[in-house]
N, C-alpha and C positions, 0 to 999 in steps of 0.2 A: 398431466400429471403435475400435482404440485407436491411438494414436499414437507415434511412435518419435523422441526428443529426438536422437538421433543423425544424423537423415537430415535434411540441408541443407535440404528441401523440402517439410519436413513443419512443419503450422500449431503442431507442439506449442512450437517454438521462440517464436513470438510469446507465447504464452502466458507462458511461463517469463520472457520480457521483463516482461510487464505484472507478473507477481507478485514478480519480481525487482528490481522499481522501489521504491528506499528511499520514495517518498512513497506508493506503494500500498499498502505494507505498513503506514505509517503510519495511513493512512486505514482500512484494514480493522480496526486496533487501536483506534482511535478509535470507529468505528463498531460496534464489536461488541455495546457497552451499549446500544445503540437510535439511532435516526434523530437526527441533529444538523445544525444549521444551518451555513451557510458560515464565518462567524464563528467559530463555535465550532471547527470542524476547522481553520480557520487558526491561531486562539491556541491550542488545544492540541497543535499539531503543531510549531509554531514553524519559523523557518527558511526557509519556504516562501513565496515571492512569490505573490499573488494569482493571476497570470496563469497558473503551473505548476500549482497547485492546480486550479485551472478545467480546465485540459488533462489533468491527471489523473482528476477527476471525470470529465470528458465520454467519455475513455478507458475507464475502469472501467464506466460507464453501458454504453458500447456493448458492451464485454466479458460483460454480464449480471450483472456482480458487483454494481452498487449500482443504486437508483432515485432520480430525483430527482421530487420532489411539490411542484407550486407549489397554494400555498392562494388561495382568492379573497378577498384582503386587501387594507386599505390601510394601511400599504405591503405591498407582497407579499411573502409567508414563504414560501421554499424550504427542504424538509428532503431531506438524503439518508439513504439507509438502505440495508444489506445485503439483498440477495436470498438466497434459500437456496443459492445458488450461491457468494456472497459468503462467508456464513457459514460454509461450510465449507471455506474458508482458514483461520479463526481458529485453529483449535488446529494447524498446522502452523507458523502465522507465530508463533503465540505460542512454539512450542517452539525456534524458530529465534531468536526476539528473548531468550529466557532463557537458551541457549548463547551468545548475544553478550555478554548483560550478565554472566554467569560468567566469561568467557574474556576481557574487554576487556583485563585487567592485562596475560595472557600475550601477546595480539596486538601490543599497544602496545609491551613490551618485545623482543619479537622483532622489531618492524619499527626499534627506536631500535638494537638490536645490529646489525643489519643495515645500516643506514644509516652506522654508524659504520663499519664497516670497507669500506664500498663506495666 
C-alpha cells in the first residue's frame, strides 16, 4: 500500500511531521555515523532541551527509526542507533541539509528584503 500525502486522513502526514521536525533531522544526521549516548546527541545537536530530545527519541523509537539499548552496567549506559529504516532517511536528509547550507544566504536575504517592505 502506498500512502497519499494529500489525503488529510492518510498516516503519511504523520510520517512527514516526524521527518520534517528539526530535532528528528538532526538526530538522524548525528546517528548516521553509528550509535551514540544521550549526552553526545544533546551536545552535538545543541540548543535542544533534554526534555525535547527525550520526546524526540521516544517518538523516533516508536516510529521504528531508532533503537534504544540499555547496557547492564553501573551506572547504566544507554545508546541510541538508527534502524535500517532510520538509515534509509540519511541520504534524503543529507541532501536537504546540503541544500539548506548552500542556500542559507539567499533565504536570509529574501527574508530581510520581504521584512523591509512589509
